[in-house]
Each structure stands twice: as structure tokens, then as C-alpha cells.
FIDOSE-711968 format. One line per 4 residues: number of its first residue (from 1); their letters; for each residue x, y negated, z of C-alpha. Coordinates in steps of 0.2 Angstrom, whole numbers, plus 2048, in hexadecimal, padded with zeros to 3 digits. Layout:
// residues N
NUM	a	X Y Z; ...
END
This chain:
// residues 532
1	mwiq	800 800 800; 807 7F0 7F9; 7FF 7E0 801; 804 7CF 7FA
5	apad	800 7BE 7FF; 7F6 7B3 7F2; 800 7A8 7E6; 801 797 7EE
9	pirt	7FF 786 7E5; 813 780 7EA; 819 790 7E3; 822 798 7F3
13	rpil	82A 7AA 7F3; 81B 7B7 7F4; 81C 7C0 805; 81A 7D3 802
17	ider	815 7E0 80F; 815 7F3 80E; 813 801 819; 826 801 81D
21	ttpr	825 7EE 823; 82A 7EC 835; 825 7DD 840; 839 7D9 83D
25	rltl	838 7D9 82A; 827 7D0 827; 830 7C1 832; 83F 7C1 829
29	rvit	835 7C1 818; 82C 7B3 81F; 83C 7A9 823; 843 7AA 812
33	garr	832 7A8 809; 832 797 806; 846 794 800; 83E 787 7F5
37	ftvp	83D 77D 805; 849 785 811; 859 783 807; 857 770 805
41	aavl	851 770 817; 85E 778 81D; 86C 76F 815; 864 75E 81B
45	sith	865 766 82C; 876 769 82A; 879 758 826; 870 751 832
49	qlge	878 75C 840; 88A 756 839; 886 745 839; 880 746 84C
53	alvp	88F 74E 850; 89A 742 847; 894 733 853; 89F 737 861
57	vimg	8AB 73B 856; 8AB 72A 84F; 8A8 721 85E; 8B9 729 865
61	iaid	8C2 724 854; 8BD 711 858; 8C1 712 869; 8D3 716 865
65	ravr	8D5 70B 856; 8CA 6FD 85A; 8C5 6FA 86C; 8D6 700 872
69	tgda	8DF 6F5 866; 8D4 6E8 866; 8D4 6E8 852; 8C4 6DE 84C
73	tqla	8C6 6E7 83B; 8C6 6F8 841; 8B7 6F5 84B; 8AD 6EE 83D
77	lwia	8B2 6FC 832; 8AD 70A 83D; 89D 701 844; 89A 702 832
81	vlaa	89F 716 830; 892 718 83E; 886 70F 838; 886 719 827
85	dfam	887 729 832; 878 724 83A; 86E 720 829; 873 732 824
89	lsfs	86D 73D 832; 85E 732 833; 85B 736 820; 85F 748 822
93	yrfg	855 74B 832; 845 741 82A; 845 74A 819; 84B 75C 81F
97	srig	83E 75D 82C; 832 757 822; 837 763 812; 839 772 820
101	elgm	826 76F 827; 820 76F 815; 829 782 812; 821 786 823
105	lavq	80F 780 81E; 812 789 80C; 815 79A 814; 806 796 823
109	hqlr	7FC 794 813; 801 7A3 80B; 7FE 7AE 81D; 7EE 7A6 81F
113	elvg	7E7 7AA 80D; 7EE 7BC 810; 7E5 7C0 822; 7D6 7B6 81E
117	ehll	7D3 7C1 80E; 7D6 7D0 819; 7CB 7CC 824; 7BD 7C7 818
121	trpa	7BF 7D6 80E; 7C5 7E5 819; 7B6 7F2 819; 7B6 7F6 82E
125	argv	7BD 7EE 83C; 7C6 7F9 84A; 7D2 7F6 858; 7D8 7E5 860
129	taap	7D0 7DC 851; 7BF 7E2 851; 7B9 7D2 85A; 7B8 7C4 84D
133	gval	7C1 7B7 85B; 7D0 7C1 85C; 7D0 7C2 848; 7CD 7B1 848
137	slat	7DE 7AF 855; 7E6 7B9 84B; 7E2 7AF 83C; 7E8 79F 844
141	sdvn	7F3 79F 854; 7FE 7AF 84E; 7FE 7A9 83B; 805 798 842
145	rlaw	811 7A0 84D; 819 7AD 83F; 818 79D 833; 823 792 840
149	tvai	831 79F 83D; 835 797 82D; 83E 78A 838; 84B 798 83C
153	gvyp	851 796 82A; 854 784 82C; 857 77E 83E; 865 788 843
157	igel	86F 789 835; 871 777 838; 875 779 84B; 880 787 848
161	aavl	88A 77A 83B; 889 76E 849; 891 77A 856; 89E 780 84A
165	fgga	8A3 76F 845; 8A4 767 858; 8AF 776 85C; 8BA 774 84D
169	vlla	8BC 761 853; 8BD 766 864; 8CD 773 860; 8D5 764 855
173	iswp	8D5 75B 866; 8D9 768 873; 8DA 77B 86D; 8D6 780 87E
177	lgla	8C5 777 87D; 8C2 77B 86B; 8C5 78E 86E; 8B8 78D 87E
181	vllg	8AB 786 874; 8AF 791 864; 8AF 7A2 86F; 8A4 79B 87D
185	apll	893 796 874; 892 7A8 86B; 894 7AF 87C; 889 7A4 883
189	lwlt	87B 7A8 877; 87C 7BA 878; 87A 7BA 88A; 86D 7AE 88B
193	drvg	864 7BA 87F; 867 7C9 888; 862 7BF 899; 851 7BA 890
197	aplr	84C 7C9 888; 841 7CE 895; 839 7BD 898; 835 7BC 885
201	rrsv	82C 7CC 885; 820 7C7 892; 81F 7B5 88B; 81A 7BF 87A
205	deqa	80F 7CB 884; 805 7BD 88B; 803 7B4 87A; 7FB 7C4 875
209	aaad	7F1 7C6 884; 7EB 7B5 884; 7E7 7B4 870; 7DB 7C3 876
213	aage	7D2 7BD 884; 7CF 7AB 879; 7C8 7B7 86B; 7BC 7BF 878
217	aadl	7B6 7AE 87D; 7B4 7A9 86A; 7AA 7B8 866; 7A0 7B3 877
221	mtgy	79A 7A4 86F; 798 7AB 85C; 786 7B2 863; 782 7A4 86F
225	rvlk	774 79D 864; 76B 7AF 865; 76F 7B1 877; 767 7A0 87C
229	gira	758 7A6 871; 756 7B4 87D; 759 7AA 88D; 76A 7B2 88F
233	eaaa	774 7A2 890; 779 7A2 8A3; 77F 7B4 8A0; 789 7AF 891
237	aary	790 79F 899; 796 7AA 8A7; 79F 7B6 89C; 7A8 7A8 891
241	raas	7AD 79F 8A2; 7B4 7B1 8A6; 7BD 7B3 896; 7C4 7A0 895
245	heal	7CB 7A0 8A6; 7D4 7B0 8A2; 7DA 7A8 891; 7E0 79A 89B
249	vrtl	7E9 7A4 8A8; 7F1 7AF 89C; 7F9 7A0 890; 7FF 798 8A2
253	rsrq	809 7A7 8A5; 80E 7A7 894; 814 796 895; 81D 799 8A4
257	aegv	827 7A8 89E; 82C 79C 891; 831 790 89C; 83B 79B 8A7
261	ftga	846 7A0 897; 847 790 890; 84D 789 8A2; 85A 797 8A4
265	msla	860 794 891; 862 781 896; 86B 783 8A6; 877 791 89E
269	tglf	87C 784 890; 87C 775 89C; 888 77D 8A8; 894 783 899
273	ltai	895 772 891; 897 76A 8A2; 8A7 775 8A4; 8AC 76F 893
277	avaa	8AA 75D 899; 8B3 75F 8AA; 8C1 769 8A1; 8C3 75A 895
281	glla	8C3 74E 8A4; 8D1 757 8AB; 8DA 757 89B; 8DA 744 899
285	fhge	8DE 741 8AC; 8EF 74A 8A8; 8F1 740 899; 8EE 74D 88D
289	lglg	8E0 745 885; 8DD 733 880; 8CF 728 884; 8C8 729 873
293	elvt	8CA 73C 875; 8C2 73C 884; 8B2 733 87F; 8B1 73F 86F
297	vigl	8B2 74F 87A; 8A6 748 886; 89B 743 878; 89D 753 86F
301	tqfl	899 75E 87D; 888 754 881; 884 755 870; 887 768 86D
305	lapl	87B 76C 87A; 86B 768 870; 871 772 860; 876 780 86D
309	qgfa	866 781 875; 85D 77E 865; 865 78C 85C; 862 798 86C
313	rstg	850 793 86B; 84D 796 859; 857 7A8 859; 84E 7AC 869
317	aiwa	83D 7A6 86D; 836 7A2 85C; 83D 7B2 856; 834 7BB 863
321	agta	824 7B1 862; 825 7B4 84E; 828 7C6 850; 81A 7C9 85C
325	sasr	80F 7C1 850; 814 7C9 843; 811 7DA 84C; 7FF 7D5 84F
329	lldl	7FD 7CE 83E; 802 7E0 836; 7F6 7EA 842; 7E9 7DF 83B
333	lreq	7ED 7E2 828; 7F0 7F7 82B; 7DF 7F6 834; 7D9 7F5 822
337	tvae	7E2 803 81D; 7DB 80D 82D; 7C9 806 82A; 7CA 80D 818
341	egat	7D2 81F 81F; 7C6 820 82E; 7B6 825 824; 7B5 830 815
345	rdav	7B6 823 805; 7AE 82A 7F6; 7B0 824 7E4; 7AA 814 7E0
349	vrta	796 817 7DA; 78C 80E 7CB; 77B 812 7D0; 76F 81B 7DD
353	dele	770 82B 7D3; 784 82D 7D8; 77E 82C 7EA; 781 83D 7F2
357	ldaa	773 83B 7FF; 771 84E 806; 77D 84E 814; 777 849 826
361	elvi	781 83A 828; 783 828 828; 788 821 817; 78D 80F 816
365	vsad	78C 808 804; 797 7F9 804; 78F 7EB 7F8; 786 7DB 7FA
369	gmaa	77E 7CF 7EE; 777 7D5 7DE; 77F 7E7 7DF; 776 7E9 7EF
373	rell	765 7E4 7EA; 767 7F0 7DA; 76B 7FF 7E3; 75C 7FC 7F0
377	sqlr	751 7FB 7E1; 758 80A 7D9; 756 813 7EB; 744 80E 7EC
381	rrrp	73F 816 7DA; 74B 825 7D9; 74A 82B 7EC; 737 82A 7F1
385	dalv	73C 833 801; 745 825 806; 740 817 813; 747 808 80C
389	vphe	748 7FA 818; 74C 7EA 810; 757 7DB 817; 748 7CF 81A
393	ahlf	73C 7DC 824; 72C 7D5 827; 724 7D5 839; 710 7D4 838
397	agtv	708 7CA 845; 705 7D4 855; 711 7D9 863; 722 7E1 864
401	rdnv	718 7F2 868; 70C 7F0 859; 71B 7EE 84D; 726 7FB 853
405	alpg	718 80A 859; 711 80A 848; 703 818 845; 708 828 848
409	vpwe	718 823 851; 718 828 863; 71C 81A 870; 72B 824 878
413	raas	733 826 866; 730 812 863; 737 80D 875; 746 818 870
417	alad	747 810 85F; 747 7FF 868; 754 804 874; 75E 80A 863
421	ahce	75C 7F9 85C; 764 7F2 86B; 751 7E9 870; 752 7F0 882
425	dfss	753 7DF 888; 743 7D9 881; 738 7E0 88F; 740 7D3 89B
429	ilpd	742 7C5 88F; 734 7C3 886; 725 7BC 890; 71A 7CB 88E
433	gwds	729 7D8 88B; 724 7E5 87E; 712 7DC 87B; 71A 7CB 878
437	qvge	711 7C4 869; 71F 7C3 85A; 714 7B7 850; 710 7B8 83D
441	ggaa	720 7BE 834; 728 7C0 846; 72A 7AC 848; 729 7AC 85A
445	lsgg	738 7B6 85B; 74A 7B1 857; 752 7B8 846; 75E 7C3 84F
449	qrqr	74D 7CB 859; 744 7CD 84A; 751 7D5 840; 752 7E1 850
453	vala	741 7E4 850; 740 7E9 83F; 74E 7F5 840; 745 7FE 850
457	rala	736 800 846; 740 808 837; 747 814 844; 738 817 84D
461	qdaq	731 820 83C; 73F 82C 83E; 741 82F 82A; 74C 83C 824
465	llvl	753 82F 816; 754 81E 81F; 75D 80F 813; 761 7FF 81D
469	hept	767 7EE 814; 771 7E3 81E; 768 7E7 830; 773 7DC 83C
473	tavd	776 7CE 834; 76D 7C3 840; 774 7C9 84F; 785 7C5 858
477	avte	793 7CF 856; 791 7D8 869; 781 7DD 863; 785 7E2 853
481	asia	792 7ED 859; 786 7F7 866; 77A 7F9 859; 787 800 84D
485	qrlh	78B 80E 85A; 778 810 85F; 773 812 84C; 77F 81F 849
489	rarr	77A 829 859; 767 827 855; 768 82E 843; 773 83C 846
493	grrt	76B 84B 83E; 763 841 82F; 768 838 821; 76A 823 821
497	vvvt	771 819 815; 776 806 81A; 77A 7FA 80C; 787 7EC 814
501	rspa	797 7E6 816; 796 7E4 829; 7A6 7EA 831; 79D 7F0 841
505	llgv	792 7FC 837; 7A1 7FF 82B; 7AA 805 83A; 79D 814 83F
509	adrv	79B 81A 82F; 79D 82D 82A; 79E 828 817; 7A2 816 811
513	ltie	79F 815 7FC; 7A0 805 7F1; 797 7FE 7E3; 7A0 7FD 7D4
517	pgta	7A1 7E9 7CF; 797 7E3 7C0; 78C 7F3 7BF; 778 7F0 7BB
521	desg	769 7FB 7BD; 769 805 7AD; 756 806 7AE; 756 7F3 7AA
525	aepg	74A 7F0 7B9; 74A 7E0 7C3; 756 7E1 7D1; 74C 7E2 7E3
529	gggs	73B 7E7 7DA; 732 7F5 7DF; 72F 7F9 7F2; 72E 7EF 802
END
């Protein structure tokens, strides 16, 4: 299975994903996916960092050649050189950051299209991303964190160049100081990475947990209008508050872990560079360094603190967060394969005659729009034994009980069907329970309530072949998942066809079929005609 991000309007390199793609490989492909932007941005990052490193060098030279000698010409010259240096580093920073940001946004655009396409077209949702809120978190927060790793291909390159340049200058001034920086800095970065690994893992775990909790809260809000219609606002609000509080707690823990890691990194690099500055002061005290050289050494040690910390942060925290998000996104994309292989998937069908409906199973036909209406029209004509329930099922004036317990249907079976359609709460929510008036066409009920009563009426008929068209479009995600499970259990031993693209229903199917695009009713009948 190869997955390729859609082409984007600014022609970044496509990001390819296959079965062997690991989170590390995906992160590396993201980092290198916008070379059109990251390469010039990295060059400008190097120019900016070298310009920053030159500031203490120019100031040291100016002190030795102008301030100490009182030469006004030399002073003017080096002030001009310093101004030119500031102009160069400012230009490089401004445009390098903009180009790097554009590369990050281009990759983010690709990733968001890739994830969005899979969320919209996957045949079923299972695992951690079954909840729409969690899927939304993946498509936003995780995509953002993974796309931000593009910065690793820009800023650390300039930061490394600054460290090497600073070490070379120090080596020229005093070889012990230069050697300490060139050898000590890589060792410091390695030790910081080792010590910070557990903290980064904790941070990544908390980020994932916070995303899950936030997704749960979002899912609760998805069905709030329906809950309001059945007067369950208080219970929904309580669940939302609990989920939101959990998201807050986990986010704070994540930030605490990141803070401890960043603080430890800052302390280690600060102590290291302080030691370099103290050593330079001792050398100056013994006359081995001049005043200008001492200023250069102190200025460089202060400057090098930022690129050292930035390099460690980019190659540590940003990389760790990016690979963690890459892992979660790969899980999402691979759930597509799991969902496709979870149920038996037959070849693409074109007409109702090609549907094998003899087995007692729940068959999902993945179709919508014209294809779905044509299939239902064919089933009405060619399978007279089928009870076909259209999407817009009509309720007649009367009570809930009257609409479900039709003539010939005992109340025990009707009550069981109401439970299978997730209507058991009607007895306590509606004014008169099962004897509440639904109004003409079900006008007294909410859309979700009408749809569930219509589903219960169909289930109560206990037909040997039941065909449903999009029976859960008006209910919230939690209720839909419950109905899917109950429908599969209630129809065990009988033939059931559901024409839908609902992930919850696709997830419980015994068999999944798809309609070949562009096919039409061979008989020429009008789509949606016949039956009711």
C-alpha cells in the first residue's frame, strides 16, 4: 500500500508512505519534503548565525585597534563594519524565517490534505481514532507538530555553523578554550539528550493523552443539540466538564515535563559556557589574553548559549514531539487498512442482482447519493421479500407505541426493538413515555428521535431481509456507535443490508460491498421510484 500526499499549489516534494514507513522515516520525509524552501532558508540561517557570532569578534577588534589606541578612523571603520554586519544578519533572519515558515506551511498543507482525505474516505473507524474528536485532534495538533519538524532542516544547521565558527575563533585566540568548545559542546549535547530522554517520553505520552481527552470532549459537544432536544443537557455538561478537566490536567503535565527538560538543558549549557568565560578571565588576568580578546571570548560564550540550546531543543524536543505525532498519524492511516480487511470485502458490484444476500449476515453497501438511490430502487423491484426502509422514513400521527407496535407486532417485540434502536430513554424523557404523541410526520420529536423510532419500527417487523438506508445520520457519534452494535446483535440469524458510509456501521459489518461509480439501473427506471 502506497499513500501519497496530494499535490500542492507550491510544488513541494510529495510525502510517500508505505507499509515499511516508521515514525522516524516519516519525520525525515517531512523534514526533507520542502527542499525548495528549506535549502535557501538554511543558507540564510547560516548567514544570520555567522553574523551574530561576528558581533563580539568585530567589537573585540574595534577595542584593540580603535578604543585602546584612540584612532578615530579605525573606530569609524569598525562601527561601519558592525553596522553592515547587523544589516546582513537582520536581512538573513527576516527572510530566512519567512521562507522556512512557508516551507512548514506547505508541508502542513500536504499532511492535512492526506489526513483529511483518509478521514473522509476510510470505510470504517476503529481503535483510538474511532471518535471524531480524536480524529480532529490528529488532523490539527498532530499534523502541526509533525510539520514543525521542517524547522530541523533549517535552524539547527545555522546553529551548528555558529558553534563551529565560534569554536574556531576561540581556537585562534586560545587553543585550550577553542578545544574545550569544539569537544565539550558535542559531549554536552549528547549527555543532555541522554538525561532528557525519559522527560521527552513523558512529554510525548502526555501530549497524546491530552489529545485523546480533548477529542472526547469534542465528541460530547458534537451531539449536544440532540441531547438538548431530549433534555439531557445537565448530564452532557457534567461529562464535558470532566473530559475538559482531564485534558487540562494532562496538558499541564505535558508542559511540566517539557519545562523540566528545557530547564535541565539550559542549566547544563549555562554552566558549561560560564566555565569557559571564567577560564578566559583567568587567562586575561595572567596576561595571556588582551582586552579585546577577552571581550571577544566573553561575547562569544554568551552568544553560543543560544545556538547550543536551540540545537539541542530542535534535535531533542521538536524531534521527539514530531516522531510521536508521526506515530499517531501512521496509526490513523493504517486503520484504513485494518478497517478494509476487518470485514470480508467482495468485488465491486453494479446492480442489485449482483448482491448475494442468502447468508444470515449484516452486509454494508458503501454508497451514497445517486448510486444509493438506484440500488434501493432495484431492491424494491427485484427482491419483493425485502422490507426496504428509506432514509426519510415517515411517522404517522399517534404515539410512539402506535408507530412501533403495528398490527401483528406484540408489545414485547416492539419494546425490544425500541431498545435496539437506542430509544429506551424515551420512557423517562418524553412527557407521556411510550404514549407520547409524535405529531404528524413525527413533528413533535427531534430529528434523531424520529430516526430512532423509524428504525425501531423496522426492527419490530422482524423481516427475514431488511434493507436500511442511512439509518443513523441524525444521531450523535456516541449513540450511532451504540446503535451499530445493537443492530448487529438484534439481526443475528437474519439477512440485513445497510446502504451507508457511516464508519460506525461499517465497523460492525460482516461483509462490505461497494457500488461501481457511474453505474445506472439497467432497466431505465427512475432512481428512487417504487415502494415506500
